[in-house]
N, CA, C and O atoms as a CHARMM CRD file, in Angstrom:
* protein
*
  232
    1    1 MET  N    -25.05600  21.70400 -92.13100 PROA 1      0.00000
    2    1 MET  CA   -26.54200  20.69900 -93.34400 PROA 1      0.00000
    3    1 MET  C    -27.01500  20.51800 -91.94300 PROA 1      0.00000
    4    1 MET  O    -26.65300  20.90500 -90.83100 PROA 1      0.00000
    5    2 GLU  N    -27.91900  19.81200 -92.41000 PROA 2      0.00000
    6    2 GLU  CA   -29.35500  20.04100 -91.25500 PROA 2      0.00000
    7    2 GLU  C    -29.10700  18.22500 -90.85800 PROA 2      0.00000
    8    2 GLU  O    -28.47100  17.44600 -91.56800 PROA 2      0.00000
    9    3 SER  N    -29.64900  17.95500 -89.83800 PROA 3      0.00000
   10    3 SER  CA   -29.71400  16.66100 -89.52800 PROA 3      0.00000
   11    3 SER  C    -30.31500  16.09200 -90.35200 PROA 3      0.00000
   12    3 SER  O    -30.43600  16.74000 -91.39200 PROA 3      0.00000
   13    4 PRO  N    -30.83300  14.97800 -90.34600 PROA 4      0.00000
   14    4 PRO  CA   -32.09200  14.24000 -90.81600 PROA 4      0.00000
   15    4 PRO  C    -33.10700  13.95100 -89.14600 PROA 4      0.00000
   16    4 PRO  O    -34.26400  13.65300 -88.84800 PROA 4      0.00000
   17    5 CYS  N    -31.88000  14.24700 -88.46600 PROA 5      0.00000
   18    5 CYS  CA   -33.33800  13.44700 -87.53400 PROA 5      0.00000
   19    5 CYS  C    -35.16100  14.02300 -86.91700 PROA 5      0.00000
   20    5 CYS  O    -35.37000  15.22400 -86.74500 PROA 5      0.00000
   21    6 ILE  N    -35.87100  13.35600 -86.75700 PROA 6      0.00000
   22    6 ILE  CA   -37.16400  13.70900 -86.72300 PROA 6      0.00000
   23    6 ILE  C    -37.36600  13.57600 -85.13000 PROA 6      0.00000
   24    6 ILE  O    -37.00600  12.42400 -84.88700 PROA 6      0.00000
   25    7 ASN  N    -37.43900  13.68800 -84.91000 PROA 7      0.00000
   26    7 ASN  CA   -37.03500  12.91300 -83.31500 PROA 7      0.00000
   27    7 ASN  C    -38.21100  12.49500 -83.05400 PROA 7      0.00000
   28    7 ASN  O    -39.13700  13.10100 -82.51500 PROA 7      0.00000
   29    8 VAL  N    -38.13800  10.91500 -83.64300 PROA 8      0.00000
   30    8 VAL  CA   -38.35200   9.82900 -83.27800 PROA 8      0.00000
   31    8 VAL  C    -37.07800   8.56400 -83.34900 PROA 8      0.00000
   32    8 VAL  O    -36.99300   7.61400 -84.12700 PROA 8      0.00000
   33    9 CYS  N    -36.22500   8.95000 -82.29700 PROA 9      0.00000
   34    9 CYS  CA   -35.70300   7.97700 -82.09600 PROA 9      0.00000
   35    9 CYS  C    -35.10000   6.95700 -81.13700 PROA 9      0.00000
   36    9 CYS  O    -34.39600   6.83900 -80.13400 PROA 9      0.00000
   37   10 VAL  N    -36.06700   6.04000 -82.39300 PROA 10     0.00000
   38   10 VAL  CA   -35.92200   4.52200 -81.66600 PROA 10     0.00000
   39   10 VAL  C    -35.65000   3.46100 -82.87500 PROA 10     0.00000
   40   10 VAL  O    -35.98000   3.44000 -84.06100 PROA 10     0.00000
   41   11 MET  N    -34.83400   2.51600 -81.96300 PROA 11     0.00000
   42   11 MET  CA   -33.52300   1.35000 -82.76800 PROA 11     0.00000
   43   11 MET  C    -34.37500   0.80800 -83.39100 PROA 11     0.00000
   44   11 MET  O    -35.39000   0.46100 -82.78600 PROA 11     0.00000
   45   12 HSD  N    -34.27000   0.59800 -84.56800 PROA 12     0.00000
   46   12 HSD  CA   -35.21900  -0.82900 -85.30900 PROA 12     0.00000
   47   12 HSD  C    -34.50600  -2.08600 -84.31400 PROA 12     0.00000
   48   12 HSD  O    -33.55100  -1.75700 -83.61000 PROA 12     0.00000
   49   13 PRO  N    -34.87000  -3.15200 -84.28700 PROA 13     0.00000
   50   13 PRO  CA   -34.07500  -3.84700 -83.39200 PROA 13     0.00000
   51   13 PRO  C    -32.85600  -4.90800 -84.08400 PROA 13     0.00000
   52   13 PRO  O    -31.93000  -5.65800 -83.77600 PROA 13     0.00000
   53   14 VAL  N    -33.37900  -4.52600 -84.88500 PROA 14     0.00000
   54   14 VAL  CA   -32.26900  -6.22100 -85.79800 PROA 14     0.00000
   55   14 VAL  C    -32.17800  -5.44700 -86.67900 PROA 14     0.00000
   56   14 VAL  O    -31.02300  -5.73000 -86.99700 PROA 14     0.00000
   57   15 LYS  N    -32.46100  -4.66700 -87.36400 PROA 15     0.00000
   58   15 LYS  CA   -31.85900  -3.62900 -88.62000 PROA 15     0.00000
   59   15 LYS  C    -30.68500  -2.72500 -88.33900 PROA 15     0.00000
   60   15 LYS  O    -29.87400  -2.47000 -89.22800 PROA 15     0.00000
   61   16 THR  N    -30.53800  -2.04100 -86.62800 PROA 16     0.00000
   62   16 THR  CA   -29.96900  -0.92800 -86.21900 PROA 16     0.00000
   63   16 THR  C    -29.95100   0.05000 -86.16300 PROA 16     0.00000
   64   16 THR  O    -29.23400   0.84200 -85.55100 PROA 16     0.00000
   65   17 LEU  N    -31.54200   0.24800 -87.43500 PROA 17     0.00000
   66   17 LEU  CA   -31.11200   1.88500 -87.65000 PROA 17     0.00000
   67   17 LEU  C    -32.01200   2.30100 -86.81600 PROA 17     0.00000
   68   17 LEU  O    -32.75200   1.52300 -86.21500 PROA 17     0.00000
   69   18 CYS  N    -32.06000   3.99200 -86.64300 PROA 18     0.00000
   70   18 CYS  CA   -33.61600   4.81900 -86.24000 PROA 18     0.00000
   71   18 CYS  C    -34.25900   4.50300 -87.16200 PROA 18     0.00000
   72   18 CYS  O    -33.83000   4.44200 -88.31400 PROA 18     0.00000
   73   19 ILE  N    -35.37900   4.25500 -86.81000 PROA 19     0.00000
   74   19 ILE  CA   -36.82300   4.46300 -87.85200 PROA 19     0.00000
   75   19 ILE  C    -37.11200   6.16100 -87.74800 PROA 19     0.00000
   76   19 ILE  O    -38.14100   6.70400 -88.15000 PROA 19     0.00000
   77   20 GLY  N    -36.45900   6.54900 -87.39000 PROA 20     0.00000
   78   20 GLY  CA   -37.15300   8.10600 -87.44600 PROA 20     0.00000
   79   20 GLY  C    -35.88900   8.70400 -88.32800 PROA 20     0.00000
   80   20 GLY  O    -36.09000   9.85100 -88.72900 PROA 20     0.00000
   81   21 CYS  N    -34.70600   8.15900 -88.67200 PROA 21     0.00000
   82   21 CYS  CA   -33.56200   9.32600 -89.41900 PROA 21     0.00000
   83   21 CYS  C    -32.98400   8.22200 -90.67100 PROA 21     0.00000
   84   21 CYS  O    -32.56000   8.39900 -91.81400 PROA 21     0.00000
   85   22 TYR  N    -33.28800   6.58200 -89.50000 PROA 22     0.00000
   86   22 TYR  CA   -32.18400   5.81400 -90.72800 PROA 22     0.00000
   87   22 TYR  C    -30.82300   5.64200 -91.04200 PROA 22     0.00000
   88   22 TYR  O    -30.00900   4.86800 -91.54600 PROA 22     0.00000
   89   23 ARG  N    -30.98700   6.88600 -90.42700 PROA 23     0.00000
   90   23 ARG  CA   -28.54800   6.41000 -89.22200 PROA 23     0.00000
   91   23 ARG  C    -28.75900   4.77900 -88.19400 PROA 23     0.00000
   92   23 ARG  O    -29.61400   4.13300 -87.58800 PROA 23     0.00000
   93   24 SER  N    -27.37700   4.76700 -88.54700 PROA 24     0.00000
   94   24 SER  CA   -27.03500   4.16500 -87.56100 PROA 24     0.00000
   95   24 SER  C    -26.96100   4.63700 -86.33600 PROA 24     0.00000
   96   24 SER  O    -27.24900   5.79000 -86.01300 PROA 24     0.00000
   97   25 ILE  N    -26.54000   3.69500 -85.54700 PROA 25     0.00000
   98   25 ILE  CA   -26.35800   4.96400 -84.32400 PROA 25     0.00000
   99   25 ILE  C    -25.25800   5.08200 -84.22500 PROA 25     0.00000
  100   25 ILE  O    -25.12400   6.09700 -83.54100 PROA 25     0.00000
  101   26 ASP  N    -23.90200   4.53800 -84.56600 PROA 26     0.00000
  102   26 ASP  CA   -22.63100   5.10300 -85.30400 PROA 26     0.00000
  103   26 ASP  C    -23.02500   6.68300 -85.97000 PROA 26     0.00000
  104   26 ASP  O    -22.21700   7.49400 -85.51600 PROA 26     0.00000
  105   27 GLU  N    -23.95000   7.29500 -86.83700 PROA 27     0.00000
  106   27 GLU  CA   -23.88800   7.51100 -87.76600 PROA 27     0.00000
  107   27 GLU  C    -24.49800   8.51500 -86.75800 PROA 27     0.00000
  108   27 GLU  O    -23.60700   9.35400 -86.63000 PROA 27     0.00000
  109   28 ILE  N    -25.38900   8.82900 -86.08500 PROA 28     0.00000
  110   28 ILE  CA   -25.78200   9.58900 -85.10300 PROA 28     0.00000
  111   28 ILE  C    -24.89000   9.97600 -83.92900 PROA 28     0.00000
  112   28 ILE  O    -24.98500  11.10900 -83.45800 PROA 28     0.00000
  113   29 ILE  N    -24.15700   9.22400 -83.51000 PROA 29     0.00000
  114   29 ILE  CA   -22.94300   9.32700 -82.22500 PROA 29     0.00000
  115   29 ILE  C    -21.89900  10.21500 -83.39400 PROA 29     0.00000
  116   29 ILE  O    -21.39900  11.30900 -83.13200 PROA 29     0.00000
  117   30 GLY  N    -21.78700   9.76900 -84.18600 PROA 30     0.00000
  118   30 GLY  CA   -20.90000  11.06400 -85.05000 PROA 30     0.00000
  119   30 GLY  C    -20.86400  12.33700 -85.75900 PROA 30     0.00000
  120   30 GLY  O    -20.04900  13.12300 -86.24400 PROA 30     0.00000
  121   31 TRP  N    -22.04800  12.19000 -85.60500 PROA 31     0.00000
  122   31 TRP  CA   -22.46100  13.13500 -86.70800 PROA 31     0.00000
  123   31 TRP  C    -22.53300  14.76300 -86.80600 PROA 31     0.00000
  124   31 TRP  O    -22.69800  15.55700 -87.73200 PROA 31     0.00000
  125   32 ALA  N    -22.24000  14.92100 -84.78800 PROA 32     0.00000
  126   32 ALA  CA   -21.46300  16.16800 -85.15400 PROA 32     0.00000
  127   32 ALA  C    -21.08200  16.70600 -85.71800 PROA 32     0.00000
  128   32 ALA  O    -21.44500  17.62500 -86.45300 PROA 32     0.00000
  129   33 GLY  N    -19.19300  15.66500 -85.22100 PROA 33     0.00000
  130   33 GLY  CA   -17.80900  15.58400 -85.59700 PROA 33     0.00000
  131   33 GLY  C    -17.88100  15.14400 -87.67700 PROA 33     0.00000
  132   33 GLY  O    -16.91700  14.92900 -88.41300 PROA 33     0.00000
  133   34 MET  N    -18.82100  15.15100 -87.90500 PROA 34     0.00000
  134   34 MET  CA   -18.48400  14.87900 -89.27900 PROA 34     0.00000
  135   34 MET  C    -18.39000  16.21900 -89.87500 PROA 34     0.00000
  136   34 MET  O    -18.68500  17.32300 -89.42000 PROA 34     0.00000
  137   35 THR  N    -17.64300  15.64900 -91.61900 PROA 35     0.00000
  138   35 THR  CA   -17.40600  16.78200 -92.60700 PROA 35     0.00000
  139   35 THR  C    -19.21700  16.92900 -93.45900 PROA 35     0.00000
  140   35 THR  O    -20.22200  16.21900 -93.41400 PROA 35     0.00000
  141   36 ASP  N    -18.93800  17.96900 -94.02400 PROA 36     0.00000
  142   36 ASP  CA   -20.16000  18.24500 -94.65500 PROA 36     0.00000
  143   36 ASP  C    -19.99500  16.70100 -95.78900 PROA 36     0.00000
  144   36 ASP  O    -20.87300  15.84300 -95.87100 PROA 36     0.00000
  145   37 GLN  N    -18.89700  16.67600 -96.42600 PROA 37     0.00000
  146   37 GLN  CA   -18.71000  15.42300 -97.56200 PROA 37     0.00000
  147   37 GLN  C    -19.41500  14.49900 -96.36400 PROA 37     0.00000
  148   37 GLN  O    -20.59500  14.81800 -96.21800 PROA 37     0.00000
  149   38 GLN  N    -19.16600  13.88900 -95.85300 PROA 38     0.00000
  150   38 GLN  CA   -19.59400  12.86600 -94.87000 PROA 38     0.00000
  151   38 GLN  C    -20.93300  12.79700 -94.75600 PROA 38     0.00000
  152   38 GLN  O    -21.57900  11.75000 -94.71400 PROA 38     0.00000
  153   39 ARG  N    -21.42800  14.05600 -94.69900 PROA 39     0.00000
  154   39 ARG  CA   -22.85600  14.36700 -94.24100 PROA 39     0.00000
  155   39 ARG  C    -23.55300  14.09200 -95.15900 PROA 39     0.00000
  156   39 ARG  O    -24.35700  13.16000 -95.12700 PROA 39     0.00000
  157   40 ARG  N    -23.32900  15.04200 -96.39300 PROA 40     0.00000
  158   40 ARG  CA   -24.50300  14.46400 -97.67300 PROA 40     0.00000
  159   40 ARG  C    -24.03100  13.23900 -98.13000 PROA 40     0.00000
  160   40 ARG  O    -24.11700  13.23700 -99.35800 PROA 40     0.00000
  161   41 ARG  N    -23.51900  12.07700 -97.66000 PROA 41     0.00000
  162   41 ARG  CA   -23.15700  10.87800 -98.49800 PROA 41     0.00000
  163   41 ARG  C    -23.86000   9.78800 -97.71600 PROA 41     0.00000
  164   41 ARG  O    -24.25500   8.71100 -98.16100 PROA 41     0.00000
  165   42 ILE  N    -23.96400  10.31000 -96.30000 PROA 42     0.00000
  166   42 ILE  CA   -24.74200   9.14500 -95.26200 PROA 42     0.00000
  167   42 ILE  C    -26.36700  10.11400 -95.98500 PROA 42     0.00000
  168   42 ILE  O    -27.08400   9.42900 -96.71400 PROA 42     0.00000
  169   43 MET  N    -26.75300  11.41500 -95.76200 PROA 43     0.00000
  170   43 MET  CA   -27.71500  12.09400 -96.34800 PROA 43     0.00000
  171   43 MET  C    -28.20500  11.17900 -98.24100 PROA 43     0.00000
  172   43 MET  O    -29.33300  10.94500 -98.67300 PROA 43     0.00000
  173   44 ALA  N    -27.58800  11.05000 -98.54300 PROA 44     0.00000
  174   44 ALA  CA   -27.82900  10.01100-100.03400 PROA 44     0.00000
  175   44 ALA  C    -28.46200   8.97100 -99.49200 PROA 44     0.00000
  176   44 ALA  O    -29.66000   8.70800 -99.58900 PROA 44     0.00000
  177   45 GLU  N    -27.17600   8.06200 -98.60400 PROA 45     0.00000
  178   45 GLU  CA   -27.87300   7.20300 -98.68000 PROA 45     0.00000
  179   45 GLU  C    -29.79400   6.94000 -98.19700 PROA 45     0.00000
  180   45 GLU  O    -30.43300   6.10600 -98.83900 PROA 45     0.00000
  181   46 LEU  N    -30.21300   7.42900 -97.50300 PROA 46     0.00000
  182   46 LEU  CA   -31.05700   7.03600 -96.65700 PROA 46     0.00000
  183   46 LEU  C    -32.18700   7.25300 -97.23200 PROA 46     0.00000
  184   46 LEU  O    -32.95200   7.70200 -96.37900 PROA 46     0.00000
  185   47 PRO  N    -32.59600   7.18400 -98.04200 PROA 47     0.00000
  186   47 PRO  CA   -33.85700   7.26400 -98.95500 PROA 47     0.00000
  187   47 PRO  C    -34.06000   5.45900 -98.75500 PROA 47     0.00000
  188   47 PRO  O    -35.06200   4.82000 -98.43400 PROA 47     0.00000
  189   48 ALA  N    -32.57200   4.96900 -99.11600 PROA 48     0.00000
  190   48 ALA  CA   -33.03200   3.53500 -99.50100 PROA 48     0.00000
  191   48 ALA  C    -32.52800   2.50300 -98.54000 PROA 48     0.00000
  192   48 ALA  O    -32.50400   1.29600 -98.78200 PROA 48     0.00000
  193   49 ARG  N    -32.16300   3.02100 -97.53100 PROA 49     0.00000
  194   49 ARG  CA   -32.51700   2.51600 -96.16200 PROA 49     0.00000
  195   49 ARG  C    -34.40300   2.52300 -95.67400 PROA 49     0.00000
  196   49 ARG  O    -35.11200   1.59000 -95.29600 PROA 49     0.00000
  197   50 LYS  N    -34.64200   3.60700 -95.83600 PROA 50     0.00000
  198   50 LYS  CA   -36.18800   3.34800 -95.50100 PROA 50     0.00000
  199   50 LYS  C    -36.16200   1.89400 -95.78300 PROA 50     0.00000
  200   50 LYS  O    -35.59800   1.19000 -94.94500 PROA 50     0.00000
  201   51 PRO  N    -36.65600   1.35600 -96.77800 PROA 51     0.00000
  202   51 PRO  CA   -37.49800   0.11200 -97.47700 PROA 51     0.00000
  203   51 PRO  C    -36.75900  -0.89500 -96.63400 PROA 51     0.00000
  204   51 PRO  O    -36.66100  -2.08600 -96.92700 PROA 51     0.00000
  205   52 LEU  N    -36.41800  -0.51600 -95.92200 PROA 52     0.00000
  206   52 LEU  CA   -35.24700  -2.52200 -95.54700 PROA 52     0.00000
  207   52 LEU  C    -36.06500  -2.00600 -94.43400 PROA 52     0.00000
  208   52 LEU  O    -36.97200  -2.78700 -94.72000 PROA 52     0.00000
  209   53 LEU  N    -36.73000  -1.12200 -93.00800 PROA 53     0.00000
  210   53 LEU  CA   -37.25100  -0.93600 -92.38000 PROA 53     0.00000
  211   53 LEU  C    -38.82600  -0.85300 -92.45400 PROA 53     0.00000
  212   53 LEU  O    -39.42800  -0.56400 -91.42000 PROA 53     0.00000
  213   54 ASP  N    -39.54400  -1.09500 -93.65000 PROA 54     0.00000
  214   54 ASP  CA   -40.39900  -1.54800 -93.96800 PROA 54     0.00000
  215   54 ASP  C    -41.44500  -3.11900 -94.34800 PROA 54     0.00000
  216   54 ASP  O    -42.61900  -3.48600 -94.38600 PROA 54     0.00000
  217   55 GLU  N    -39.56700  -3.80300 -94.64400 PROA 55     0.00000
  218   55 GLU  CA   -39.95000  -5.53200 -94.63500 PROA 55     0.00000
  219   55 GLU  C    -40.51400  -5.82700 -93.82100 PROA 55     0.00000
  220   55 GLU  O    -40.80100  -5.09600 -92.87300 PROA 55     0.00000
  221   56 ARG  N    -40.84900  -7.04000 -93.96200 PROA 56     0.00000
  222   56 ARG  CA   -42.09600  -7.26200 -92.87400 PROA 56     0.00000
  223   56 ARG  C    -42.03400  -8.85900 -92.81600 PROA 56     0.00000
  224   56 ARG  O    -42.83800  -9.59100 -93.39300 PROA 56     0.00000
  225   57 PRO  N    -40.84200  -9.33700 -91.94700 PROA 57     0.00000
  226   57 PRO  CA   -40.46600 -10.79600 -91.58600 PROA 57     0.00000
  227   57 PRO  C    -41.79000 -11.57500 -92.28200 PROA 57     0.00000
  228   57 PRO  O    -42.97300 -11.25600 -92.40000 PROA 57     0.00000
  229   58 GLY  N    -40.89900 -12.91000 -92.73700 PROA 58     0.00000
  230   58 GLY  CA   -41.59200 -13.97100 -93.44700 PROA 58     0.00000
  231   58 GLY  C    -42.58500 -13.57700 -94.81900 PROA 58     0.00000
  232   58 GLY  O    -43.17700 -14.46700 -95.42900 PROA 58     0.00000
C-alpha cells in the first residue's frame, strides 16, 4: 500500500497532525511496520481529519 505522504511534512502545532497527509507523528513513524489492514484503517480516517486543520480559531 502506498503512503499518503505528499512531501509537505509540517506538523500542525495544536492538532499534532501533518498538514500534508493528516497523519499523526506516531502514524508516520510506524507506517513502515504496520500491516495493510492498519494502513487501510488510517487511510480511511484521513479525509475526516482535513477539516480539523481547516478550522480557524475564534
